[in-house]
C-alpha positions in Angstrom: 14.5 12.3 -34.1 15.8 12.8 -30.5 16.2 9.7 -28.5 14.2 9.6 -25.3 15.7 9.3 -21.9 14.9 6.1 -19.8 12.7 8.2 -17.6 10.7 9.5 -20.6 10.4 6.0 -22.0 9.2 4.6 -18.7 6.7 7.4 -18.5 4.7 5.8 -21.3 4.1 2.6 -19.3 0.8 2.1 -17.5 0.9 1.1 -13.7 -2.3 -0.2 -12.2 -1.8 -0.2 -8.4 -3.2 -2.9 -6.2 -3.9 -1.1 -3.0 -5.1 -4.1 -1.2 -2.0 -6.3 -1.7 1.7 -5.5 -2.2 3.6 -8.1 -4.3 6.7 -7.3 -2.5 7.4 -8.1 1.1 10.7 -7.5 2.9 12.2 -9.4 5.7 14.1 -6.5 7.4 16.2 -8.8 9.7 17.5 -10.9 6.8 18.2 -7.7 4.8 20.2 -6.2 7.6 22.1 -9.3 8.5 23.0 -10.1 4.8 23.5 -6.7 3.2 20.7 -7.4 0.8 19.1 -4.0 1.4 22.0 -2.1 -0.1 22.1 -4.4 -3.1 18.3 -3.9 -3.7 18.7 -0.2 -3.6 21.7 -0.2 -6.0 20.5 -2.6 -8.6 16.7 -1.9 -9.1 16.3 -0.1 -12.4 13.0 1.5 -11.3 14.3 2.8 -7.9 11.6 0.8 -6.1 13.8 0.3 -3.0 15.2 2.9 -0.7 17.0 2.7 2.6 16.2 4.8 5.8 18.9 6.0 8.1 18.2 3.1 10.5 18.7 0.5 7.8 15.1 -0.2 7.1 14.4 -0.9 3.5 11.3 0.5 1.9 9.6 -0.7 -1.3 7.5 1.5 -3.5 5.8 -1.3 -5.2 3.7 0.8 -7.4 6.7 1.6 -9.5 7.9 -1.9 -9.9 8.7 -3.1 -13.5 8.4 -6.7 -12.5 11.9 -7.5 -14.0 13.1 -9.8 -11.1 16.4 -7.9 -10.6 15.8 -7.8 -7.0 15.3 -11.6 -6.8 18.7 -12.1 -8.5 20.6 -10.2 -5.8 18.4 -10.9 -2.7 19.7 -13.3 -0.1 17.4 -16.3 0.4 14.5 -15.2 2.7 15.0 -11.5 2.3 12.1 -11.0 -0.2 8.7 -12.5 -0.7 7.9 -11.6 -4.2 5.3 -12.6 -6.7 3.7 -11.1 -9.7 0.7 -8.7 -9.0 -2.7 -10.2 -9.2 -4.4 -10.3 -12.6 -5.2 -6.8 -13.9 -2.6 -5.1 -11.7 1.0 -4.1 -12.1 2.9 -2.6 -15.1 1.6 -2.6 -18.7 4.6 -1.9 -21.0 3.9 0.7 -23.7 7.5 1.0 -25.2 10.3 -1.5 -25.4 
């Protein structure tokens, strides 16, 4: 049996997008002032966060694994994060 790559394993998960409400909000000023943005980009295992040339941090919340890693490295006030509303978010299919 060949082991699957991380990307292949994550491909089995089910994501239900809540198009009406993101569960991640970014305070751009706090991210710029504290360097949080670069940390978010570096540590997110799902690659949810990216940085534009002007330092703006984007979040592709539809791909979020809801692991909380971003909360562990974010400076206070940089993120407003909560679990998606019921029925939305990631449904894990493999461990």
